[in-house]
C-alpha positions, 0 to 999 in steps of 0.5 A: 168330550165336553160334559153336557152339564158344562155347556153354557150355550145351546148347541146344535149339531147340524149337517151343512147341507142337511135339510132336516138340520136346515129346518131347525136352523130356520126355527132358531133364526126366526125366534132369534135364539142364540145357539152354537152351531157345530157343523158335522162331517158325516164321514168323521162325526165328532166324539161329542155327538156320538156320546150324546146321541146313540144314533149319531144323527143330525140335527141334535140339540143340546140345551144344558143337560137336555139332549134332543134328536129328531127334527119334529121333537126339536122344533116343538121343544124350541117353540115351547121353550121360546114361545114368541113368535109362536110357530105351532097353533095354540089349540089342540085341534089345530096343533094336531092338524099341523102335525098331520101336515108335517107328517105328510110333508115328510112322507110325500116330499122328503121321502124322495131325498134319499133316492135323489142323493143316491148317485144312481142316475135312474133313481135320481131321475125317478125321484126328482120327477116324483117330487116335482109331480107331487109338488105340482099336484099340491100347488093349490095348497100354496095359493089361498093364504100368504103362508103354507096353509096358514095366514101366519108364518108357522112350523109348516113353512120351516119344513117346506122352505128348506126343501124348495130351496134345494129344487134348483140344486137337483135341477128340478124345474116346476111347470108353469101351473106351479108358479104359485109355489115359486112365488111362495118360495121367493117370499120365504127366501127373502125373509131375513131369518131364512137368510140367517138359517143358511149354511155356506154350503146351502148358499152355494146351492142356488145361483 
């Protein structure tokens, strides 16, 4: 094992197709942070990761002698450690509102991914339909501003975009009334930082 204190470069242990890891890679790319990305095989996790993180989960970030896991904790740490460009609002009320939005993104949208990856056809179909319906019902949230609920690119976009990138991978096609979501997604996907955030596995998810 390489001791944490001897790591000279920030290291991210990442899943190649993990949307939570993708969120952190998007934050890193948007901020232009140099990082050594170690892609983890879930069936053969490296000893380094097991020693650093008691849960053996990705994403796991190592910055000198600091080890962080949990997507939201890592994202906020990076935003505070590298404040430009800022991804979280400055004032406490707006920050709290952003955290609530992130919580709802997790509960309302990301919560379907487990069943979508279950391999059980009935669960997959039900979860994909539920996600499509929930996104479509939220279309107006993408309509009024250039970014998700904001006039500026934010941590919320870093959370939403990796999920939208995966829709075609799950054969989810949003209805016509949700075209505003498709338009939003294409704008984010065209960002240079988003392109740099993708793993090779993720690039192959869309034609």
